[in-house]
C-alpha positions in Angstrom: -1.3 79.5 -7.8 -1.7 78.2 -4.3 -5.3 77.6 -4.9 -4.5 75.5 -8.0 -2.0 73.4 -6.1 -4.5 72.9 -3.3 -7.2 71.7 -5.7 -4.8 69.3 -7.4 -3.5 68.0 -4.1 -7.0 67.2 -2.8 -8.0 65.7 -6.1 -5.0 63.5 -5.9 -5.8 62.5 -2.3 -9.4 61.8 -3.4 -8.3 59.5 -6.3 -5.8 57.8 -4.0 -8.5 57.1 -1.4 -10.9 55.9 -4.0 -8.3 53.6 -5.5 -7.5 52.4 -2.0 -11.2 51.7 -1.3 -11.6 49.9 -4.6 -8.4 47.9 -3.9 -9.6 46.9 -0.4 -13.0 46.0 -1.8 -11.5 43.9 -4.6 -9.1 42.2 -2.2 -11.9 41.4 0.3 -14.1 40.1 -2.6 -11.2 37.8 -3.7 -10.8 36.6 -0.1 -14.5 35.9 0.5 -15.5 34.6 -3.0 -14.7 30.9 -3.8 -13.1 30.2 -7.1 -15.9 27.8 -8.0 -16.9 24.1 -7.6 -15.1 20.9 -8.2 -13.6 17.8 -6.5 -11.4 18.2 -3.5 -7.7 19.1 -4.2 -4.7 17.9 -2.2 -2.2 20.6 -1.2 1.0 19.8 0.6 2.5 22.2 3.0 6.1 21.4 3.8 7.6 22.2 7.2 9.1 25.7 7.1 7.0 26.9 4.2 6.2 30.7 4.4 2.8 32.3 3.9 4.0 33.3 0.4 5.0 29.7 -0.4 1.6 28.4 0.7 -0.3 31.1 -1.2 1.7 30.3 -4.3 0.8 26.6 -4.0 -2.9 27.5 -3.5 -2.9 29.7 -6.5 -1.1 27.1 -8.7 -3.8 24.6 -7.8 -6.6 27.0 -8.7 -7.9 27.3 -5.1 -7.6 31.1 -4.7 -8.0 34.2 -6.9 -5.2 36.4 -5.6 -2.0 35.0 -3.9 -0.9 38.5 -2.7 -4.3 39.1 -1.0 -3.9 35.7 0.8 -0.4 36.6 2.0 -1.7 40.0 3.3 -4.6 38.3 5.0 -2.4 35.7 6.6 -0.2 38.3 8.1 -3.1 40.7 9.0 -4.9 37.9 10.9 -1.8 36.2 12.3 -2.8 33.0 10.5 0.7 32.7 9.0 2.0 31.6 12.4 -0.4 28.6 12.7 -0.5 27.1 9.2 0.2 23.4 9.8 2.5 21.3 7.6 1.1 18.2 6.0 -1.3 17.1 3.2 -4.5 19.1 3.2 -7.7 18.3 1.3 -9.3 21.6 0.2 -12.5 22.2 -1.6 -12.7 24.8 -4.5 -16.0 26.0 -3.0 -14.2 27.3 0.1 -13.2 30.9 0.2 -9.6 32.0 0.7 -10.4 32.9 4.3 -12.0 29.5 4.9 -8.9 27.8 3.4 -6.6 29.8 5.7 -8.7 28.7 8.7 -8.6 25.1 7.5 -4.8 25.1 7.1 -4.5 26.5 10.6 -6.8 24.0 12.3 -5.0 21.1 10.6 -7.6 20.1 7.9 -5.9 16.8 7.0 -6.8 14.8 4.0 -9.8 12.5 4.1 -8.6 8.9 4.5 -9.8 5.3 4.4 -8.7 2.0 6.0 -7.5 -0.7 3.6 -7.1 -4.2 5.1 -5.2 -6.8 3.2 -5.5 -10.3 4.7 -2.6 -12.8 4.8 -2.5 -15.0 1.7 -3.8 -12.5 -0.8 -2.2 -12.4 -4.3 -1.3 -9.2 -6.1 -4.4 -9.5 -8.1 -6.6 -10.0 -5.0 -5.0 -6.9 -3.4 -5.6 -4.9 -6.6 -9.3 -5.9 -6.5 -9.5 -4.9 -2.9 -8.0 -1.5 -3.7 -10.6 -1.0 -6.4 -13.5 -2.2 -4.3 -12.6 0.3 -1.7 -12.5 3.0 -4.4 -8.9 3.8 -3.6 -7.5 3.1 -7.1 -7.9 1.1 -10.3 -7.0 -2.6 -10.1 -5.1 -2.6 -13.5 -3.0 0.3 -12.5 -2.2 -1.2 -9.1 -1.1 -4.5 -10.7 1.0 -2.5 -13.2 2.8 -0.8 -10.3 3.3 -4.1 -8.5 4.8 -5.7 -11.6 7.7 -3.1 -11.7 9.8 -3.8 -8.6 12.7 -1.8 -10.0 10.7 1.5 -9.9 10.6 1.4 -6.1 13.4 2.4 -3.7 13.6 -0.4 -1.1 16.4 -1.4 1.3 15.9 -5.2 1.0 16.9 -7.3 -2.0 14.0 -6.7 -4.4 12.6 -9.4 -6.7 13.2 -9.1 -10.5 9.7 -9.6 -12.0 7.0 -8.9 -9.5 6.4 -7.7 -5.9 4.2 -10.8 -5.3 4.9 -11.9 -1.8 6.5 -8.6 -0.7 3.3 -6.5 -0.3 2.9 -7.1 3.5 -0.6 -8.0 4.6 -1.8 -5.5 7.2 -4.3 -2.6 7.7 -3.3 0.6 6.1 -4.5 4.2 6.3 -4.8 5.6 2.8 -5.1 9.3 2.3 -7.4 10.8 -0.3 -5.4 11.6 -3.4 -2.8 8.9 -2.9 -2.1 6.8 -6.0 -1.9 3.1 -6.6 1.9 3.5 -6.5 1.6 5.2 -3.1 -0.3 2.2 -1.7 2.3 -0.2 -3.0 5.0 1.9 -1.4 3.1 1.8 1.9 3.1 -2.0 1.8 6.7 -2.2 0.9 7.7 0.0 3.8 5.8 -2.3 6.1 7.6 -5.3 4.7 10.8 -3.5 5.2 9.9 -2.7 8.8 8.5 -6.1 9.9 10.5 -8.6 7.8 13.7 -7.0 6.6 14.6 -5.0 9.6 12.6 -7.0 12.2 12.9 -10.6 11.4 16.0 -10.7 9.2 17.9 -7.9 10.9 18.8 -6.6 7.5 20.8 -9.7 6.6 20.3 -11.2 3.1 20.3 -14.7 4.5 18.9 -16.6 7.5 20.4 -19.9 8.4 22.0 -20.1 5.0 18.8 -19.4 3.1 18.1 -16.2 1.1 15.3 -13.8 1.8 13.8 -14.7 -1.5 13.7 -18.5 -0.8 12.2 -18.0 2.6 9.4 -15.7 1.3 8.6 -18.2 -1.4 8.4 -21.0 1.1 6.4 -18.8 3.5 3.9 -18.1 0.7 3.4 -21.9 0.2 2.9 -22.3 4.0 0.4 -19.4 4.0 -1.8 -21.1 1.4 -1.5 -24.6 2.8 -1.9 -24.1 6.5 -5.1 -23.1 8.3 -3.9 -23.7 11.9 -1.0 -21.5 13.3 0.5 -24.4 15.2 0.8 -26.4 11.9 2.7 -23.7 10.0 6.2 -24.8 11.2 5.3 -28.5 10.5 4.3 -27.8 6.9 7.4 -25.7 6.4 9.4 -28.6 7.8 7.8 -31.2 5.5 8.4 -29.0 2.4 12.0 -28.4 3.4 12.5 -32.2 3.9 11.3 -32.8 0.3 13.6 -30.1 -1.1 16.6 -31.5 0.8 15.9 -35.0 -0.6 15.6 -33.7 -4.1 11.9 -34.6 -4.2 9.4 -32.4 -6.1 7.3 -30.4 -3.7 4.0 -31.4 -5.3 2.3 -28.6 -3.4 -1.3 -28.0 -4.4 -1.1 -24.3 -3.6 1.3 -23.8 -6.4 -1.1 -25.4 -8.9 -4.0 -23.3 -7.5 -1.8 -20.2 -8.2 -0.9 -21.5 -11.7 -4.6 -21.9 -12.6 -5.2 -18.3 -11.7 -8.9 -18.6 -11.2 -9.3 -18.8 -7.5 -9.1 -21.7 -5.2 -10.8 -24.9 -6.2 -12.3 -27.1 -3.4 -10.3 -30.1 -4.9 -7.8 -30.3 -7.7 -8.3 -32.8 -10.5 -5.7 -34.8 -12.4 -6.0 -32.4 -15.3 -5.2 -29.5 -12.9 -2.1 -31.2 -11.7 -0.9 -31.4 -15.3 -1.3 -27.7 -16.1 1.9 -26.4 -17.8 3.3 -23.6 -15.6 6.6 -22.9 -14.1 4.7 -22.6 -10.8 3.4 -26.2 -11.0 5.6 -28.1 -8.5 4.1 -31.4 -9.6 6.0 -30.9 -12.9 9.0 -28.8 -11.9 11.8 -29.4 -9.3 12.6 -27.0 -6.4 10.8 -23.9 -5.3 8.5 -22.1 -7.7 10.1 -19.0 -9.4 8.5 -16.6 -6.9 6.0 -16.3 -4.1 2.4 -17.2 -4.7 0.9 -14.8 -2.3 1.7 -12.3 0.5 2.6 -14.4 3.6 1.9 -13.0 7.1 4.5 -12.8 9.9 3.5 -16.2 11.3 4.1 -18.0 8.0 7.4 -16.2 7.5 8.6 -17.2 11.0 7.6 -20.8 10.3 9.6 -20.7 7.0 12.6 -19.3 9.0 12.3 -21.7 11.9 10.6 -24.9 10.5 9.8 -27.8 12.9 12.2 -30.7 13.0 10.2 -33.3 11.1 10.9 -36.7 9.6 7.7 -36.7 7.6 7.6 -36.1 3.8 3.9 -35.9 3.2 0.7 -34.2 4.6 -2.9 -34.1 3.7 -5.7 -31.7 4.8 -8.6 -33.0 6.8 -12.1 -31.5 6.8 -11.5 -29.5 10.0 -8.5 -27.7 8.5 -5.8 -29.7 10.3 -3.3 -32.0 8.5 -2.2 -35.7 8.7 1.5 -36.1 8.4 3.2 -39.2 7.0 6.7 -40.6 6.5 6.1 -42.8 3.5 3.9 -42.7 0.4 2.0 -45.8 1.5 1.2 -44.1 4.8 0.2 -41.0 2.9 -2.3 -42.9 0.8 -3.9 -44.3 3.9 -4.0 -40.8 5.4 -5.7 -39.5 2.2 -8.4 -42.2 2.5 -8.9 -41.3 6.2 -9.1 -37.6 5.4 -11.7 -38.1 2.7 -13.8 -40.4 4.8 -13.9 -37.9 7.5 -12.4 -40.2 10.1 
């Protein structure tokens, strides 16, 4: 009887050890064998996430074969102490052990720089995003045409975010969507304009944020020299205060929607659009581009001007006039190059 028990005992131990060896081998294989190939996958590790939380996220994204094995490996190697929070770009061709190492050394997502110059329209920004292979232009424009879907602290426009996508250089992480890029630009507007220049006040000197951004967008398109921005803003405000139409070429260029023309013709000035300030009184219904900080400051603090007209010269500067007769003479001078 004792002999039988001894045989059974040792057989049990043998099976247990065999199972343990097979389990260890299987676990090691699952840790060292990648799941396959494919494009990089973004995994976000939140501050305070445990090794189990991270392993679950990796398994759900199809990056590991066995979540339990990864948890065991994380504790066995001590890697669970050094996993860094953030967005990580991980490749399916990496083994689970490689992934743990990448999470520990802070393998952040791949990123690219996106530079948006002052004076770009939503459409031009969308094209820039697509050219940089950071998104699809149509989807970017669709996001920018839905202001209500973004949570902003400043008074948001009704129809479009034209004018509120602040021109700057942005770092865009791999995996970010078109909406994410729009959100970056809105946060920058909030920081520089709403909190910085406006001090979170809906008005400045009796004028609304909306009206100042519209005016600044006209200044952005009309001015080429920084020192002339406040002067152009002053002339445009003078015309508004006198009830004169702005007759601003930049609004017609925007209404045409096909890029800037070297010179507008009479047919262009007659284009039917609510943005055509040759036909309609007051400011256009919205900004015509994204103004930079210099133009916004000029719209907020325009120069004290008596003039009501200006015309561009070949070198980019402007001639300013008080009367229409003076303006006509200035046009002839500008066109003759004198």
